[in-house]
C-alpha positions as CSV (number, residue, x, y, z in Angstrom):
1,M,-6.0,30.8,-17.2
2,I,-4.3,27.3,-16.9
3,K,-1.5,28.7,-19.5
4,N,-0.6,31.3,-16.9
5,R,0.2,28.8,-14.2
6,N,3.7,27.8,-13.2
7,P,3.9,24.2,-14.7
8,F,6.5,23.1,-12.0
9,I,4.0,22.5,-9.3
10,V,5.4,21.8,-5.7
11,I,2.1,22.5,-3.5
12,G,-1.2,21.0,-4.1
13,K,-2.9,18.9,-6.6
14,I,-1.1,18.3,-9.9
15,E,-3.2,18.3,-13.0
16,Q,-2.5,15.5,-15.6
17,E,-0.7,17.9,-17.9
18,Y,2.0,18.8,-15.3
19,F,2.3,15.3,-13.9
20,C,5.6,13.7,-15.1
21,D,5.8,10.0,-16.1
22,R,5.1,7.6,-13.3
23,T,3.1,5.5,-15.8
24,E,4.2,2.0,-14.4
25,E,3.9,3.1,-10.9
26,S,0.3,4.5,-11.2
27,A,-0.9,1.5,-13.3
28,R,0.5,-0.8,-10.4
29,L,-1.3,1.4,-7.7
30,I,-4.6,1.3,-9.6
31,K,-4.3,-2.4,-10.4
32,S,-3.6,-3.4,-6.7
33,V,-6.4,-1.4,-5.0
34,T,-9.0,-2.1,-7.7
35,N,-8.4,-5.9,-7.5
36,G,-9.1,-5.9,-3.7
37,N,-5.5,-5.7,-2.5
38,N,-3.7,-3.2,0.0
39,L,-0.6,-1.4,-1.1
40,V,2.6,-0.2,0.5
41,I,4.5,2.6,-1.0
42,I,8.2,3.3,0.1
43,S,10.1,6.2,-1.0
44,P,12.5,8.7,0.4
45,R,10.5,12.0,1.7
46,R,9.2,14.4,-1.0
47,M,9.8,11.8,-3.9
48,G,6.4,12.2,-5.1
49,K,4.2,9.6,-3.0
50,T,1.3,12.2,-2.2
51,G,1.3,13.4,-6.0
52,L,1.2,9.9,-7.2
53,I,-1.8,8.8,-4.9
54,Q,-3.9,12.0,-5.7
55,F,-3.0,11.6,-9.4
56,C,-4.4,7.9,-9.4
57,Y,-7.4,9.1,-7.2
58,D,-8.5,11.3,-10.1
59,K,-8.4,8.5,-12.7
60,P,-11.7,7.2,-13.8
61,E,-11.3,3.8,-12.7
62,I,-11.1,4.9,-9.1
63,S,-12.9,8.3,-9.0
64,K,-16.2,6.9,-10.4
65,R,-16.4,4.0,-8.4
66,Y,-14.7,4.6,-5.0
67,Y,-14.8,6.9,-2.1
68,T,-11.3,8.0,-1.6
69,F,-9.5,9.3,1.5
70,F,-5.9,10.7,2.3
71,I,-4.3,11.4,5.8
72,D,-0.7,12.4,6.5
73,I,0.0,11.3,10.1
74,L,3.6,12.6,10.2
75,H,2.9,15.1,12.7
76,T,0.8,12.9,15.0
77,S,2.1,11.3,18.2
78,S,-0.8,9.2,19.5
79,L,-3.9,7.0,18.6
80,R,-6.2,9.9,19.5
81,E,-4.7,12.2,17.0
82,F,-4.8,9.4,14.3
83,T,-8.3,8.7,15.2
84,Y,-9.2,12.6,15.0
85,L,-7.5,12.8,11.6
86,L,-9.1,9.8,9.9
87,G,-12.7,10.8,11.2
88,R,-12.3,14.3,10.1
89,E,-11.0,13.4,6.6
90,I,-13.8,10.9,6.1
91,Y,-16.5,13.4,7.1
92,E,-15.1,16.2,5.3
93,T,-14.7,14.3,2.1
94,L,-18.2,12.8,2.0
95,L,-19.9,16.0,3.0
96,P,-20.3,17.5,-0.5
97,K,-20.8,13.9,-1.9
98,S,-23.4,12.0,-0.1
99,K,-26.1,13.3,2.4
100,K,-27.0,9.7,3.2
101,M,-23.5,8.9,4.2
102,I,-23.1,11.9,6.2
103,Q,-26.2,11.3,8.1
104,L,-25.0,7.6,8.7
105,F,-21.6,9.1,9.9
106,V,-23.5,11.0,12.7
107,Q,-25.5,8.1,13.8
108,T,-22.5,5.4,13.6
109,I,-19.9,7.6,15.3
110,R,-21.9,8.0,18.6
111,S,-18.8,8.6,20.8
112,I,-18.3,11.9,19.5
113,S,-21.7,12.6,17.7
114,G,-22.7,14.8,20.7
115,K,-20.2,17.1,19.8
116,F,-21.3,18.0,16.4
117,G,-22.6,21.5,15.6
118,F,-25.2,22.0,12.9
119,D,-25.3,24.4,9.9
120,P,-28.2,26.8,10.5
121,V,-28.9,27.1,6.6
122,S,-28.4,23.5,5.4
123,G,-29.3,21.6,8.7
124,M,-26.3,19.4,8.2
125,P,-23.9,18.6,11.0
126,V,-20.5,20.4,11.1
127,F,-17.4,18.6,12.3
128,N,-16.4,21.0,14.9
129,V,-15.0,18.3,17.0
130,E,-11.8,19.2,19.1
131,L,-9.0,16.7,19.6
132,G,-9.8,16.6,23.4
133,D,-13.5,15.6,22.5
134,I,-12.2,12.0,21.6
135,D,-11.5,10.6,25.0
136,R,-11.9,7.0,24.0
137,P,-9.9,6.7,20.7
138,E,-10.1,3.0,20.5
139,Y,-13.9,3.0,20.8
140,T,-14.3,5.9,18.2
141,L,-11.8,4.1,15.7
142,D,-13.9,1.1,16.2
143,E,-17.1,3.1,15.1
144,I,-15.1,4.7,12.1
145,F,-14.3,1.3,10.7
146,R,-17.8,0.1,11.2
147,Y,-18.9,3.2,9.4
148,L,-16.7,2.4,6.5
149,S,-17.9,-1.1,6.3
150,Q,-21.4,0.3,5.7
151,A,-20.5,2.6,2.8
152,D,-22.7,2.5,-0.2
153,K,-19.6,2.5,-2.4
154,P,-16.2,0.9,-1.8
155,C,-13.4,2.9,-0.2
156,I,-9.7,3.5,-0.6
157,V,-7.9,5.0,2.2
158,A,-4.2,6.2,2.0
159,I,-2.2,6.8,5.0
160,D,1.1,8.8,4.4
161,E,3.9,8.2,6.7
162,F,2.3,5.2,8.1
163,Q,5.4,4.1,10.1
164,Q,4.7,6.9,12.5
165,I,2.3,4.5,14.2
166,A,5.3,2.4,15.4
167,K,6.3,5.5,17.5
168,Y,3.0,5.9,19.4
169,P,3.0,5.5,23.2
170,E,0.1,3.2,23.1
171,K,0.9,-0.4,22.9
172,N,-0.2,-2.8,20.0
173,I,-1.4,-0.2,17.7
174,E,-0.2,-2.2,14.6
175,A,-2.1,-5.2,16.0
176,L,-5.2,-3.1,16.7
177,L,-5.4,-1.4,13.3
178,R,-4.4,-4.9,11.6
179,T,-7.5,-6.4,13.2
180,Y,-9.9,-3.8,11.9
181,I,-8.5,-3.5,8.3
182,Q,-8.4,-7.5,7.8
183,K,-12.2,-7.6,8.5
184,M,-12.9,-4.9,5.9
185,T,-14.6,-6.2,2.7
186,N,-15.3,-3.0,0.9
187,S,-12.2,-1.1,1.6
188,N,-8.7,-1.2,0.7
189,F,-5.7,0.7,2.1
190,I,-2.5,2.5,0.9
191,F,0.3,2.5,3.4
192,A,2.9,5.1,2.2
193,G,6.0,5.8,4.3
194,S,9.7,7.5,3.9
195,E,11.4,5.7,6.7
196,R,12.4,2.7,4.7
197,H,13.7,0.5,7.4
198,L,10.7,0.8,9.5
199,M,8.3,0.3,6.7
200,Q,10.2,-2.7,5.5
201,E,10.4,-4.1,9.0
202,M,6.6,-3.4,9.6
203,F,5.5,-5.3,6.4
204,S,8.2,-7.8,5.8
205,S,8.9,-9.2,9.4
206,A,7.0,-12.2,10.4
207,A,6.8,-11.1,14.0
208,R,4.8,-8.1,13.0
209,P,1.1,-7.9,12.6
210,F,1.2,-6.4,9.0
211,Y,3.4,-9.1,7.8
212,H,2.5,-9.9,4.1
213,S,-0.6,-8.0,4.2
214,A,0.1,-5.7,1.2
215,D,1.7,-5.6,-2.1
216,M,4.8,-3.6,-2.2
217,L,5.8,-0.7,-4.4
218,E,9.1,1.2,-4.1
219,L,9.0,4.8,-5.5
220,K,12.3,5.7,-6.9
221,A,13.6,8.9,-8.9
222,I,12.0,9.5,-12.3
223,I,14.6,8.5,-14.6
224,P,16.4,11.3,-16.6
225,E,15.2,10.1,-20.1
226,E,11.7,11.1,-18.9
227,Y,12.2,13.9,-16.5
228,I,14.5,16.1,-18.5
229,P,12.4,16.2,-21.6
230,F,9.3,17.0,-19.5
231,I,11.2,20.0,-18.3
232,I,12.3,21.3,-21.4
233,H,8.7,20.8,-23.0
234,H,7.2,22.9,-20.4
235,F,9.8,25.8,-20.8
236,K,9.4,25.5,-24.6
237,N,5.8,25.5,-24.4
238,R,5.7,28.8,-22.7
239,H,8.0,30.3,-25.3
240,R,11.1,30.0,-23.1
241,D,14.5,28.4,-24.3
242,I,16.3,26.1,-22.1
243,Q,19.5,24.0,-22.6
244,K,19.4,20.1,-22.0
245,D,22.9,20.1,-20.6
246,D,21.9,22.8,-18.1
247,V,18.7,20.8,-17.0
248,E,20.9,17.6,-16.7
249,K,23.1,19.5,-14.1
250,V,20.2,20.2,-11.9
251,Y,19.0,16.6,-12.2
252,K,22.5,15.2,-11.2
253,L,22.9,17.9,-8.5
254,F,19.7,16.5,-6.8
255,N,20.1,12.8,-7.9
256,G,16.7,12.9,-9.6
257,H,14.8,13.8,-6.5
258,T,11.4,15.1,-7.4
259,Y,10.8,17.8,-4.8
260,Y,14.1,19.5,-5.3
261,I,14.1,19.5,-9.1
262,Q,10.6,20.8,-9.1
263,K,11.3,23.5,-6.5
264,T,14.3,24.7,-8.4
265,F,12.5,24.9,-11.8
266,N,9.4,26.4,-10.1
267,E,11.7,29.3,-9.0
268,T,13.7,29.3,-12.4
269,F,10.4,29.4,-14.5
270,A,9.3,32.3,-12.6
271,N,12.5,34.1,-13.1
272,T,12.7,33.6,-16.9
273,P,10.4,36.0,-18.8
274,E,8.5,34.7,-22.0
275,G,10.5,35.1,-24.9
276,T,13.8,34.5,-23.2
277,A,16.5,32.0,-22.6
278,C,16.8,30.3,-19.3
279,T,20.7,30.4,-18.3
280,I,22.6,28.3,-15.8
281,G,22.9,31.4,-13.9
282,I,19.2,31.7,-13.5
283,M,19.0,28.1,-12.2
284,Q,21.9,28.8,-9.7
285,K,20.1,31.7,-8.4
286,A,16.8,29.9,-8.0
287,I,18.9,27.3,-5.7
288,D,20.5,30.1,-3.8
289,T,17.1,31.9,-3.2
290,V,15.4,28.8,-1.9
291,I,18.4,28.0,0.4
292,E,18.5,31.7,1.7
293,L,14.7,31.7,2.5
294,N,15.1,28.5,4.6
295,A,18.4,29.6,6.4
296,T,16.9,30.5,9.6
297,V,15.2,27.4,9.9
298,Y,18.3,25.5,9.2
299,R,20.2,27.4,12.0
300,E,17.3,26.6,14.2
301,I,17.6,22.8,13.4
302,L,21.4,22.9,14.1
303,S,20.9,24.6,17.4
304,N,18.7,21.7,18.8
305,I,21.3,19.1,17.8
306,P,24.1,17.9,20.1
307,E,27.6,18.3,19.0
308,K,28.5,14.8,18.4
309,Q,25.2,14.3,16.1
310,K,26.3,17.5,14.2
311,E,29.9,16.2,13.4
312,V,28.2,13.1,11.7
313,L,25.6,15.1,10.0
314,Y,28.2,17.5,8.5
315,A,30.3,14.3,7.5
316,I,27.2,12.8,5.6
317,A,26.5,16.2,3.9
318,N,30.0,16.5,3.0
319,E,29.9,13.1,1.2
320,G,26.6,13.7,-0.4
321,E,26.0,9.8,-0.2
322,A,27.7,8.3,2.4
323,T,28.7,4.5,2.7
324,H,30.3,2.4,5.4
325,V,29.7,5.3,8.0
326,T,30.9,3.2,10.8
327,S,34.3,2.2,9.0
328,A,37.7,3.2,10.2
329,E,38.2,5.2,7.2
330,F,35.1,7.3,7.5
331,V,35.8,7.9,11.0
332,K,39.3,9.0,10.2
333,N,38.6,11.0,7.2
334,H,36.0,13.0,9.2
335,R,37.9,13.3,12.4
336,L,35.1,11.5,14.3
337,T,35.3,10.1,17.7
338,S,34.7,6.2,17.1
339,S,32.7,3.9,15.3
340,S,30.3,3.3,18.2
341,S,29.5,7.1,18.6
342,V,28.9,7.3,14.9
343,Q,26.5,4.5,14.9
344,S,24.7,6.1,17.9
345,A,24.6,9.4,16.3
346,V,23.3,8.1,13.0
347,N,20.4,6.2,14.8
348,K,19.5,9.5,16.5
349,L,19.6,11.3,13.2
350,L,17.6,8.9,11.6
351,D,14.8,9.0,14.2
352,K,14.8,12.9,13.7
353,D,14.5,12.1,10.0
354,L,17.5,14.5,9.2
355,I,19.1,11.7,7.2
356,T,17.8,9.0,5.3
357,E,19.1,5.5,4.5
358,V,18.6,3.5,1.1
359,D,20.4,0.3,0.6
360,K,23.0,1.3,3.4
361,I,23.6,4.6,1.7
362,Y,23.2,7.7,3.9
363,S,22.1,11.1,2.7
364,L,20.5,14.3,4.3
365,T,16.7,14.1,3.9
366,D,16.6,17.7,2.8
367,K,18.8,18.4,-0.2
368,F,18.7,22.0,0.2
369,F,19.8,21.7,3.8
370,A,22.9,19.7,2.7
371,I,24.0,22.4,0.2
372,W,23.5,25.0,3.0
373,I,25.6,23.1,5.3
374,N,28.4,22.6,3.0
375,R,28.4,26.2,2.3
376,Q,28.8,26.9,5.9
377,F,31.1,24.1,7.3
378,G,32.5,22.1,4.1
379,D,33.2,22.2,0.5
380,A,30.3,24.0,-1.4
381,S,32.1,23.8,-4.9
382,K,30.7,20.4,-5.5
383,Y,27.2,21.6,-5.0
384,E,27.2,24.5,-7.4
385,L,25.9,24.4,-11.1
386,I,28.5,27.1,-12.3
C-alpha cells in the first residue's frame, strides 16, 4: 500500500522514507530538548519546520521518553485562543495514551472542568469545551502549566508561528508565558516562527522577556546536492525516468524552498505514468495547474490591498529577490512614488505576511503567487521552465 503513495508529501505526517535530509537539523533539535534546553526554530514559511518537528517527535529518543505536543497559533488573535488550543492539544494527545493523565487533567483544569462531557461507553471525559467557555484565560493557562508540571513523563511542547503572541491585544503576554515556562522542570519548549525579524527581536533583545532563553536554529533550504538526488531516487524507484537537469530547473525556480518544490513534484509525479519519462513539459504543466487552482484566491488577496502596497508588491515580485527597496534606483526602476512610501508599504506587506525578509532581501512569501503576479502584471518569462 505504501508503494502506491505519492512520495512527495505536502500535507500531513511524513514517514522517514519520504523525509529528505535535515540530518544535522534533526540531530540539533533532539540534542537541545533532550538535554533540558528550549529551542527556537526560525525559517521562512513552508520551509519544513512542522515536518522537522514531527519527524523528530517520532524518533525513539523522544517518542519513548516524552509526551509531545504541537500547536500552530498563526490564526490566533488572543490569549484566550492560545489557551484553548494548548488545552485541547494536551487533552487530545494524552487521551489514547494515559487514563491517569486524562483524569488528572480534569481534576487540575478546574476553571473549565464543569464544561466537559462524558463518553457514555468509556466514561471518559470529552473535550467539548467551546472557546467562549474560557472566560479567564490567564487562570486556565496557569492550570495548564501546573498540570504539565505534574505529568508522569517529561513533556516537549512545540508552538509554531510563536511570533503571533506579540500581536495579541493583551499586554505582557511574553512576560506571562516566560514566567510559567522558566518554572517548568519537566517540560521543554520549541518556539518556531517564520517572521524572522520578530522572532529574532523576541529572543535576541535584552529588553524582551525571552532574551537568551533558548538555543537558536535557523532552517534554510535543503542543499541541491541532497534534494535533487532525493527527487530522482523516488521517481526511479517507482519506475519513472527523470532528468537531473530538469529537476535542477525546478530547484532553482523556487530557490530550494521545500513546499513549492514538493508541491510541484507531487503534481508532476501524479501526471507521470509508471514506465514513462517525466518531461520538462509535465513539470511546467504541474506548476501551471497549481497556480490556476489558486488564481481566485490570489485575485481576492489583491482586491484587499491598497494600490500603493500593490505597486510595491508587484515590484518585489518582478525582482524575485529585491534588495535596497528604498533606494532611489529601486523607486525609479519600478516607477514608485518615494522611498518613504515604499518603506511604509513594505512594513504593511510584512505585517500581512505577503512578503518575507531574510538578510535585507525581500521576496513574496508565496512563490506561486509571485509567478501568478508576473504573468498578470510583469515579465513571466524568467519564471518559466521551458
